[in-house]
C-alpha positions, 0 to 999 in steps of 0.5 A: 488186257483180255476181252471176253464177250458176253452174249445176251438176249432178252432171256432170264438167263442173261440177267444172270450172266450180267450179274456173274460177268458184273461180279466175277471180272476185275474191269482193270484186266479185262474188256467187256463186250455186250453182243445181242444177236437180233433176229432180222427182218424175214420175208414174208412166206404164205402158211404151209409152202414150207410144208409142201402145201401148194399157193396159188401165187397168182392169188396173192394180192401183191399191193406193196411197192419195192418202195413200201417194202424196203421202208417196212424192211428199215423199220422192222430192222430199226425195232430190231435193233432196239430190241437188242440194245433194250435187251443188253442193257436189261441184262445189267451188263456193264460192258465197254461196248454193245454189239448188235448184229442182224440175223443168221444162226445165233451160235454161228454169229457169236463165234464170228464175232469173238473170231472178228474181235480177237475175244479170249473168252466167250461167255453165254447163258443157258435156259433149261428147255425140255427135249421138245423145246431142244429139238425146236430151238437148238440150243445156242450155248450147246452150238458155241461150245461145240464149235468153239475155239477159245474158252466158254463159260456157260452160266447156269 
């Protein structure tokens, strides 16, 4: 039995991917795993620090205790997992299993999960972005195609 790893997110392209996989593959011959890479909780960084701006750290009121920060992080992680699971459900993908991974570069996570699970095929969707959008937010499907060591289907 072949294993197909299907990368899903919260875009319209994922709905097209879900329908394609449901229509194209015979479930008696393939096992389908839906994968969503959720954006993990991020640390707060003052505006402009990433652009070389100065920030007076002593001026920032550190009102949060470690326990409050941990609780906030856990709540954000749970919300991320719920959103990721909802994205797979909304894609209408009929999968044998749903995998939710947090953080990291989505293309790297997709390739890592494909290796760990021994996927025979990766299916990803693509959105139609302009040049500026691609510069600001690189295409996950392009990165998966460039670095995959197994067949990849990109659904437009």
